[in-house]
DOVEXRO-837703 format. One record per atom (N, C-alpha, C, O, CB): residue in one letter; x, y, z. Coordinates in steps of 0.1 Angstrom, whole numbers, padded with zeros to 4 digits, always signed. Each point is the difference from the previous one (the first is absolute). Glycine has a CB too. Example, Ala and Ser with C-alpha at 12.3 -4.5 7.8 and 13.67 -1.06 7.14 Angstrom:
% residues 2
A+0132-0057+0078A-0009+0012+0000A+0009+0012+0000A+0010+0000+0007A-0029-0012+0005S+0015+0023-0019S+0009+0011+0000S-0008+0011+0008S+0005+0011+0001S+0007-0017-0023
***
This chain:
% residues 117
M+1370+0661+0714M+0003+0010+0005M-0001+0013-0011M-0006+0011+0003M+0020-0028+0015L-0008+0014-0031L-0002+0010-0010L-0010-0002-0004L-0001+0006-0011L+0020-0002+0004M-0033-0013+0008M-0009-0006-0008M-0012+0007+0008M-0012+0002-0004M+0025-0028-0006L-0009+0029+0021L-0009+0010+0012L+0000+0011-0007L-0010+0004-0006L+0016-0013+0028T+0009+0018-0020T+0000+0011-0006T-0005+0005-0010T-0004+0011+0000T+0016-0015+0008F-0011-0008-0020F-0007+0003-0012F-0012-0001+0000F-0005+0003-0011F+0020-0008+0002Y-0025+0000+0020Y-0014+0000-0003Y-0002+0010+0010Y-0012+0000+0004Y+0005-0024-0014F+0015+0033+0016F-0004+0011+0011F+0000+0010-0012F-0010+0008-0002F+0023-0015+0028F-0001+0008-0034F-0003+0012-0009F-0014-0003-0012F-0008+0008-0003F+0038-0002+0005I-0030-0015-0004I-0013-0002-0010I-0010+0004+0006I-0006+0010-0005I+0013-0027-0006I-0013+0012+0023I-0011+0001+0004I+0002+0018+0004I-0010+0007+0000I+0006-0038+0007T+0015+0037-0003T+0001+0015+0002T+0000+0008-0012T-0001+0012+0002T+0012-0017+0016I-0009-0001-0031I-0001+0010-0012I-0016-0002-0002I-0006+0010-0001I+0033-0012-0012I-0036-0010+0012I-0014-0004-0002I-0009+0010+0005I-0010+0004-0004I+0016-0026+0004L+0004+0024+0017L-0012+0006+0010L+0001+0017-0007L-0010+0008-0001L+0016-0027+0030I+0004+0022-0033I+0002+0014-0004I-0006+0003-0012I-0004+0012-0002I+0024-0012+0013I-0021-0009-0020I-0006+0003-0014I-0014-0002+0006I-0006+0008-0007I+0024-0015-0013L-0026+0001+0027L-0013-0002+0005L-0003+0014+0004L-0009+0006-0004L+0011-0030+0011I+0009+0030+0003I-0008+0011+0008I+0002+0013-0007I-0006+0010+0004I+0009-0022+0017S+0005+0013-0035S+0004+0010-0007S-0015-0004-0010S-0006+0011-0003S+0039-0007+0008I-0038-0015-0010I-0014+0001-0008I-0008+0005+0006I-0007+0009-0004I+0010-0024-0007A-0005+0009+0025A-0014+0004+0010A+0003+0014+0001A-0010+0005+0006A+0004-0027+0010T+0016+0034-0018T+0000+0013+0002T-0003+0004-0012T-0006+0011+0000T+0020-0011+0017L-0012-0004-0027L-0002+0007-0008L-0017-0003-0008L-0006+0009-0005L+0036-0007+0004I-0033-0013+0002I-0014-0003-0003I-0012+0006+0009I-0011+0001-0003I+0022-0021-0004N-0006+0025+0019N-0008+0007+0011N-0010+0011-0003N+0005+0011-0002N+0014-0016+0014K-0031+0004-0012K-0011+0006-0003K+0003+0014+0012K-0003+0011-0005K-0014-0037-0005K+0021+0026+0022K+0003+0012+0007K+0012+0008-0006K+0011-0001+0006K-0022-0011+0014T+0010+0016-0026T+0010+0008-0003T+0004+0015-0002T+0010+0006-0003T-0011-0026-0005F-0013+0027+0012F+0000+0010-0001F-0007+0003+0014F-0009-0007+0005F+0010+0007-0032K+0004+0014+0033K-0006+0007+0013K-0009+0006+0001K+0003+0011-0004K+0012-0009+0010D-0028-0003-0003D-0006+0006+0001D-0004+0007+0015D-0001-0007+0011D-0002-0005-0033R+0000+0026+0021R-0004+0007+0013R-0014-0009+0008R+0001-0005+0011R+0009+0032-0022E-0019-0027+0005E-0013-0006+0005E+0000-0014+0002E-0011-0004+0004E+0001+0020-0014K+0021-0024+0007K+0000-0012+0002K+0008+0000+0013K-0002-0007+0009K-0002+0000-0033S+0014+0016+0025S+0011-0003+0013S-0007+0006+0011S+0003-0003+0011S+0021+0005-0023S-0033+0006+0011S-0006+0007+0010S-0009-0008+0009S-0006-0009-0007S+0009+0027-0008P-0007-0019+0028P-0013-0005+0007P-0010+0002-0006P-0004+0011-0006P+0011-0007+0024F-0014-0017-0018F-0015+0004-0004F-0009+0002+0010F-0001-0007+0010F+0003-0004-0026E-0010+0022+0014E-0010+0003+0009E-0014+0003-0011E-0004+0011-0004E+0022-0001+0026C-0021-0019-0025C-0014+0002-0007C-0001+0008-0014C-0010+0006-0003C+0002-0007+0027G+0019+0000-0031G+0002+0006-0009G+0006+0018-0001G+0005+0007-0008G-0022-0028+0003F+0014+0021+0020F+0004+0019+0001F+0015-0001+0002F+0007-0011+0001F-0032+0023+0012D+0031+0002-0011D+0013+0000+0003D+0000+0001+0015D-0010+0005+0006D+0018+0006-0029P+0002-0016+0030P-0003+0000+0013P+0008+0008+0008P+0012+0002-0001P-0018-0022-0002K-0004+0027+0014K+0002+0014+0007K+0009+0000+0013K+0005+0010+0005K-0029-0004-0014N+0025-0019+0013N+0011-0002+0010N+0015-0011-0006N+0000-0007-0010N-0024+0010+0032S+0033-0001-0015S+0010-0009-0003S-0004-0013+0003S-0009-0001+0008S+0025+0017-0005A-0010-0029-0010A-0005-0012+0004A+0013-0004+0009A+0002-0013+0000A-0020+0007-0021R+0026+0012+0028R+0009-0003+0009R+0002+0009+0011R+0009+0007+0003R-0002-0017-0019L-0020+0005+0021L-0003+0008+0015L+0010-0004+0009L+0003-0011-0002L-0026+0012-0001P+0028+0005+0013P+0008-0003+0012P-0013-0011+0008P-0012+0001-0001P+0031+0026+0002F-0012-0034+0006F-0007-0007+0013F+0012+0002+0012F+0012+0003+0001F-0027-0024-0017S+0006+0018+0025S+0001+0004+0014S+0016-0010+0003S+0001-0012-0004S-0033+0017+0012I+0040+0002-0001I+0012-0009+0002I-0004-0011+0013I+0006-0011+0002I+0011+0031-0012H-0027-0013+0020H-0001-0006+0008H-0006-0018-0003H+0002-0011+0005H-0002+0037+0006F-0007-0020-0021F-0010-0015-0004F+0007-0013-0005F-0003-0012-0002F-0014+0029-0007F+0032-0008+0006F+0010-0010-0006F+0009-0007+0012F+0001-0012+0002F+0002+0028-0026L+0002-0006+0032L+0004-0004+0015L-0009-0014+0005L+0005-0011+0003L+0001+0040+0002I-0020-0025-0004I-0009-0010+0007I+0001-0014-0007I+0000-0011+0005I-0017+0031+0001A+0018-0017-0019A+0002-0014-0011A+0008-0003+0003A-0002-0009+0008A-0005+0011-0027L+0025+0004+0018L+0012-0007+0000L-0001-0007+0017L+0002-0012+0003L+0013+0031-0023I-0019-0012+0029I+0001-0007+0012I-0007-0014-0002I+0005-0011+0002I-0003+0033+0012F-0014-0021-0017F-0009-0012-0001F+0008-0010-0009F+0000-0011+0004F-0022+0024-0003L+0029-0010-0011L+0003-0009-0006L+0013-0008+0004L+0003-0011-0003L-0017+0023-0013I+0020-0002+0025I+0013-0005+0011I-0005-0011+0005I+0003-0012-0004I+0006+0034+0013F-0018-0019+0000F-0005-0008+0014F-0007-0014-0007F+0001-0011+0006F-0008+0036+0011D-0001-0022-0028D-0002-0013-0008D+0006-0007-0001D-0003-0011+0004D-0006+0018-0012V+0022-0003+0000V+0013-0010-0006V+0005-0005+0012V+0007-0010-0002V+0000+0023-0019E-0008-0007+0036E+0007-0007+0013E-0010-0009+0004E+0003-0010+0006E+0012+0029+0002I-0029-0015-0010I-0008-0013+0006I+0006-0010-0013I+0007-0010+0006I-0034+0023+0007T+0027-0014-0024T+0000-0013-0008T+0016-0004+0003T+0002-0011-0006T-0023+0017-0016L+0030-0003+0028L+0011-0005+0002L-0004-0006+0019L+0008-0007+0007L+0010+0026-0030I-0027-0016+0026I-0003-0007+0014I-0004-0017-0001I+0003-0009+0008I-0012+0034+0000L+0001-0024-0023L-0008-0010-0001L+0006-0015-0004L-0005-0011+0002L-0011+0031-0008P+0031-0017+0000P+0005-0016+0001P+0008-0001+0013P+0010-0006+0000P-0006+0003-0027F-0007+0008+0038F+0006-0005+0015F-0006-0009+0005F+0005-0006+0009F+0002+0024-0004V-0020-0020-0011V-0009-0010+0007V+0002-0012-0006V-0002-0010+0007V-0015+0026-0001Y+0021-0017-0019Y+0005-0013-0007Y+0012-0004+0005Y+0001-0013+0000Y-0011+0018-0018S+0021+0002+0022S+0014-0003+0003S-0002-0005+0014S+0009-0007+0005S+0003+0025-0020M-0023-0014+0022M+0002-0002+0016M+0001-0018+0004M+0002-0004+0011M-0020+0030-0005K+0017-0035-0017K+0000-0015+0002K+0019+0000-0004K+0008-0009+0005K-0040-0002-0016I+0035+0018+0005I+0017-0006-0004I+0007+0009+0012I+0012-0003+0002I-0011-0002-0034S-0006+0017+0042S+0009+0005+0009S-0003-0002+0010S-0010-0007+0001S+0016+0020-0012S+0000-0007+0025S-0007-0001+0015S-0006+0013-0001S+0004+0010-0006S+0014-0026+0022I-0027+0015-0008I-0010+0006+0003I+0001+0012+0006I-0007+0010-0001I+0000-0029+0002S+0020+0017+0009S+0003+0014+0007S+0007+0010-0009S-0002+0011+0003S+0004-0024+0019M+0008+0010-0036M+0005+0007-0008M-0010+0003-0006M+0003+0012-0002M+0015-0020+0002M-0031+0005-0007M-0011+0003-0007M-0002+0012+0010M+0003+0011-0003M-0012-0034-0010S+0003+0021+0023S-0009+0009+0006S+0011+0014+0001S-0004+0011-0003S-0013-0032+0017F+0032+0019-0008F+0007+0009-0001F+0003+0010-0013F+0002+0012+0000F+0006-0027+0017T-0009+0006-0027T+0002+0006-0014T-0013+0007-0002T+0001+0011-0004T+0016-0029-0007I-0028+0015+0013I-0017+0004-0001I-0001+0014+0005I-0004+0011-0005I-0007-0035+0010T+0017+0019+0010T-0006+0017+0008T+0011+0005-0003T-0005+0011-0002T-0009-0014+0024L+0028+0005-0025L+0005+0010-0003L-0003+0004-0014L+0001+0013-0001L+0014-0019+0017F-0019+0001-0027F-0009+0004-0010F-0005+0009+0001F+0004+0011-0003F-0006-0028-0001I-0007+0015+0009I-0017+0006+0009I+0003+0012+0006I-0007+0009-0004I-0003-0031+0013L+0019+0022-0001L+0010+0009+0009L+0003+0014-0010L-0003+0012+0001L+0016-0036+0012I-0004+0015-0023I+0000+0013-0013I-0007+0008-0001I-0001+0012+0001I+0009-0021-0012L-0016+0000+0006L-0015+0011-0011L-0008+0002+0010L-0010+0005-0005L+0006-0016-0018L+0003+0011+0034L-0006+0009+0011L+0007+0019+0004L-0005+0011+0000L+0002-0041+0009I+0017+0023-0007I+0007+0014-0002I-0002+0005-0009I+0000+0012+0002I+0014-0016+0006G-0016-0002-0025G+0004+0010-0012G-0018+0005+0003G-0003+0012-0001G+0028-0027-0023L-0032+0009+0026L-0014+0004+0000L-0002+0013+0011L-0004+0011-0001L-0003-0038-0007Y+0011+0021+0016Y+0003+0015+0014Y+0006+0013-0007Y-0004+0011-0001Y+0013-0029+0024H+0003+0012-0029H+0008+0014-0004H-0009+0007-0014H+0000+0012-0003H+0028-0023+0011E-0036+0002-0014E-0007+0008-0011E-0012+0007+0007E-0002+0012-0003E+0009-0029-0016W-0015+0011+0027W-0008+0008+0011W+0002+0010+0003W-0007+0010-0003W+0005-0024+0009N+0017+0016+0004N+0003+0008+0004N+0006+0017-0010N+0000+0011+0004N+0002-0036+0015Q+0003+0022-0032Q+0003+0006-0007Q-0016+0006-0010Q+0001+0007-0009Q+0026-0020+0013G-0037+0008+0000G-0013+0006-0003G-0003-0008-0017G-0009+0003-0008G+0014+0024+0025A+0003-0034-0019A-0006-0005-0014A-0012-0009-0002A-0006-0003-0010A+0029+0003+0006L-0027-0003+0018L-0012-0008-0003L-0010+0008+0004L-0010-0006+0003L+0019-0016+0000N-0010+0035-0001N-0013+0008+0003N-0005+0004-0010N+0007+0006-0008N-0002+0002+0026W-0019-0010-0020W-0007+0000-0009W-0008+0014-0003W-0006+0003-0010W+0006-0028+0015N+0002+0033+0008N-0005+0014+0000N+0009+0010-0007N+0011+0000+0005N-0022-0004+0017L+0011+0010-0030L+0012+0009-0004L-0006+0015-0006L+0009+0008-0004L+0006-0033-0001
***
């Protein structure tokens, strides 16, 4: 145990020395306004590089991601049908899909799936 602690401290000291040397001989020591600004063919940017995006698009992408993950949760049920009873598996899958459909109906009822804004 004492040897393991000794090795840990030696490795930590070597890492600190290497990181210190790397920061001292780093070529990027100065900050330049032109290098930190976004590149647009050598000209100064006219607009901000951080434009706001549509929150509706973000919500649609989030809903798609949630339903995509839930579909991947359904796939292992096919492989586990050999192990468990068919009635229990069908009840579980039916309940799972019913919960998904209720969530989809709720999103549709709230207008989150409406593309016409």
